N, C-alpha and C positions, 0 to 999 in steps of 0.2 A: 377637334370636332366642332361643328357649327352649333351655336347656341340654340337650344330648343326648349321651349317651355310649353307644356301641354296641360290643359284643364279637362275635366270630364265632360264639358259641354261640346267637345269636338272642335274647339278653337285653340290654336297655338301660334306662337311666334317663332320665327327663325331669321336671324340676322336683321332684326328690326321690322320684318314684314309679317302681316297676319296671314294665316292659313286656316282653312276649314277642312274638316274631315267628316265624311258621311258614307253610308252605304247606298249605292244607286239601285235602280229598279231591277238590274240584272244580278244583284247580290254581290257586286264588287266594291271593294273599299276604294274610295276616291279621296285624294288630297289635292286641294286647289289653292294656289296662291291668289290673294286678293290684292290686285294692283290699285294703288292710290287710297287704300283704306287705312285710316290712322287711329280708329277707335274700336274697342271691343264691341261696343253697342252696335255699330254698323256691321261689323263682322258677324255678329249674332243674327242680325236681320237677313243678311245674305244667306247664311246657312239655313235659316228657317224657310227662306224662299226655295232653296234647293230641296229641302225635305218635303215641302208641299208639292213640288213637281214630281218627286219620287213617288209620293203617295198617289198622286193622280195617275201616273203611269201604271202603277200596280193595279189600280182600280179599273182602268180602261183596258189594260192588257197590252200596252205598247209603250215604248220609250220615246220621248220627244227627241227630235233631231239634235245633233250636237251643235253647240255654238262655236266650236273651234274652227279656225281658218284652215285652208288647205295646207299652209306652211306648218301649222301646229300639229297636223296629223302626220307629216312626213317622218319625224323620228320614230314613231311607232311602226309605220309601214316599213321603213328601212331596217329596223331591228327584226321585224318578222321575216323580211327577205334575206337578210344576212345569214340567218340560221338555215336557210333552205337553198341558197344558190352557191355556185362556185365563186371564189373571189373575183374572177374575171367577169362573170355574168353579173355579180352584184355591183361591181364598179360601173359597168355599162348602164345598169338600171339607175344607179345613183346619179350618174352623169346626166342622164336624160331628165331626171326629176329636178336636179339642182340647176342645170344650165338652161333648160327650156321651159318645163312645166311650171316651176316655181315662179318664174318671172311673169307668167301669164295669169296664174290662178292663186298665187301665194297669199295675197291679202283678202281673198274672197272667203266668206264663211263657207265651209264645205257643203252645208245643207242648202245654200242659195245658188249653187252652180247648176245651170240648166243646159239642156241639149243645145240651145242656140249658142251658148258660150263655147261649148266644145266644137260646134260647127264653125264658129268664128275663128277659133284657134287653127282648125284644119285648113281653112281657106287661106289664112295668113301664112302658115308654114309651107303650103304647097307652092307659094310664090317665092320661097326662099331656098328650099332644099328638095331633094329627090322624093318621089312618092314612097320609096322603100323606107326612107328615114322617117317620114311622117307616120307611116303604118306602125313602125316600132314605137314611136312616141305615144301614139294613141293606144297601142296595146298596153303599155305601162299604165297609162291613165285609166283604162278600163279595169285593169287588175286592181289598182288602188281603190277605185270606187266600188268594185265588187267586194273587196274585203271590208270596206266601210259599211256596206249593207249587212254583211255577215256579223260585223261587230255591233250592229244596230245603232250606228251613228247617223245613218241617213236611210230613208225608206226605199229609195230606188237608185239604180245606177244610171246617171245621165248620159254616159258614153256607151251604153249597151248597143251592140250591133252597129256602131259607127266606125268609120275608117275602112269600109269594105267596098264592094261593087256598087252599092247604091249611092255611095259618095264619089263614084267614078275613080276609085282608088284600087288599083290592082298591082300587086308586087310584080316586079320584073321577073321573067323566067330565070331560074337559076343558071349560072354559068356552067357549061359542060365543055371542058377543054382537056383532051387526053392525047396520049402519045401512042404511036404504033410500037411494037416490040423493038424494032431496029432503032427507032428514035430514042426510046427509053434507054437502050443499051448505050447509045452514043452519049446521052446526057450523063449517065452514071460514070462513064469512063472519063468525062470531062470534069467531073467534080473533084475537088481536092480529096486526098485519101481520108481525112478526118470526117468529111461530109458524106462520103459514099454510103456508109452503113445507115446513116440517118435518112438519106433519100431513099435507100433501098427499102427500109421498113415502111416508110410512108407509101411507097408505090405498091408494095406487096401485101399490106394489111389494110390500107385505107384509114389509118389512124390520123389524128390531127397533129399538127406541129407541136402544140403544147403537151399533148399526151406522150409523144415520143421523147421530147426533151425532159419531161418530168419522170420518166420511167425509172423505177428502182429495181435492183436485182431480185428483191423479194416478190416483185410483181410478175416475174418471169418463171414459167413452169414449162421447161423444155421437154421434160418427160411426158407431160400431159399435152404438149403441143399447143400451148396457149399463153396468153398474157392476161393478167387480171388487173383491170383498171379500177381502183377503189372509188374514184369520183371523176366524172367527166364533165364536159361543158353543160350538160343537162342536169348535173347534180346527182346522177345515178351511177352505180357501178356498171361495168360492162366487161364481158369476156371477149377477147380478140383471139380467134383461132389462127394458128400459124400454118402456112403451107410450107413446102420444102424450101422455097427461096427465102422466106422470112426466117425460118429456123437456121438456115445457113448463115444469114447475116448475124444473128444473135450468137451463134456458136463461134463466129470469127472474132468476137470481142473478148477481151480479157476480163473475167468476172471479178467482182469486188465483194465487199461485205454486203450482207442483205439490205442494209439501209442506204448503201451507196447508190448514186445515180449511175445508170448504165452509160450515159454520155456525160461529159464534163459539165459540172455545174457552172463553169465559167462561160459556157456558151450562152449567148442571148438569142432570143427568137429573131430579132432584127438582123443580127450578124449572119445567122444561118440562112435566112431568106435572101439576103443580099449576095452571099457567096454562091448560092444556087442560081440566082438570076444571072450573075456574071458567067457561070459555067454554060448556061443556055445560050447566052449571047456569043460566046466564043465559037460555038459550033453552028450558029445561025438558026437556033430554035427560037422563034419569035412568039410573043404574047403567051408565055408560059411561066407560071409562078409556082412556088413551092407547094402551095395548097392544091394546085392542079394535079399533083401526084395522087391525092385522095380521089379526085375525079377519075384519074386513070384506073385506079383499082376498081372503083365502082362500075365504070364503063365496061371493063373487060369481064367483070362478073356477069353483067347483064348480057353481053354479047356471047358469053359462054353458055347461056341458057338459064341463068338464075332468074327467078321471079323477083318482083319488087320487094316482097317481104324478106327474101333471102339477101337482097342487096342492102336493105335498111338495117338489118341486124348487125353486121360487122361495122357499119358506119355509125351506129348509135342513134339513128333517126327514130324518134318516138312518133312522128307524124309522117305517114306515107306520102303526104303532099310534097315533102322535101325530096323524096326519092323519085317522084314522078318525072323529074327532069331527065332521067335515064330511060324512060319508057319507050322512047322512039328507037332505041338501039335494039334491033331485032336479035332474037336468040338464034335465028338461022344464019344470018349473015355474019361471017367471021367466027362461027361457033368453033371451028376446028383450030383457029389461030391461037386462041388462049392456051391450048394444050401445048403450044410450042414454047411457052414462057420458061418452063424448067429446062428446056434444051437450048434456048437462046442465051440464057445466062448460066454461069457456073459459079460455084462458091468463090473460086479464085478471082474471077473477074469482079465480083461484087466488092471484095475487100481490097482491091487494088494490088493484088500480088501477081507476079508473073507466073505463067504456067511452067511447070517443071520440065 
């Protein structure tokens, strides 16, 4: 254990460095390392100064802005996010912070960052990457500042309402690429036998690639006609209801122990996507990716007459703005075609077996 000597005056040493301990204006216990301090007398002066600021904040009814830099706040923010995001979403947020935002704001005291600093960052990044990428980065920045306001580290959010239309930044419309039933049938038949049920579930449920590959048998409730996803990209649980086609796919698979993966744990997301792309190319289906099977499910739901709310639910969209990309697909045109899905495909065709 690290050497630690503490006195009742709130000053202690650890590994040769002085620390002070006190209760801040919000009633939280604070321990702070004093860099460059070599005497107890100086440590006591600094602690008394902190206590004076705490008393002033209590008297006036507000806490003074933090003196911490942007980089010094990051560990607290990341710890907060790690407990609330999926591992993949957390890594995306962490990458944005450490790769882009930290290099621009890291050495700046958090309380000194102004709107013009954020605007300068936006202008610089717009010349380097796509608008969508900048919007994602600014959203992380806004969220961090928003939490800092809640934590009473800063009085206002300098990035509030930035990165939107008034900054001439608008996210590109979401991609909508879907297949007709005959095309989907041809693609599934072109897939290797091991890939066919994966692609089938993606097309017939609208699940994400990671959700299908991470599926466990204990998540599958065939009697109830549903799949229970304990945690999704948004960090929430979701129920995926199974139609006849999706149920046939699951029933064609050999069940394992409840905690076993439905699909081999040796499969990687990259290998699955690449194998699917190759299958599409073999039969001349251009500009179609594995993720577009999710768009196919959503598009056919919309064309069968489902409203946007009903499309958003199986996809796990929390914000209907994400679902509006399918709004142009009329419920009238091709409304009868979706009913042919169960007749176009058969359980035998889905799992790659020959008809009897």
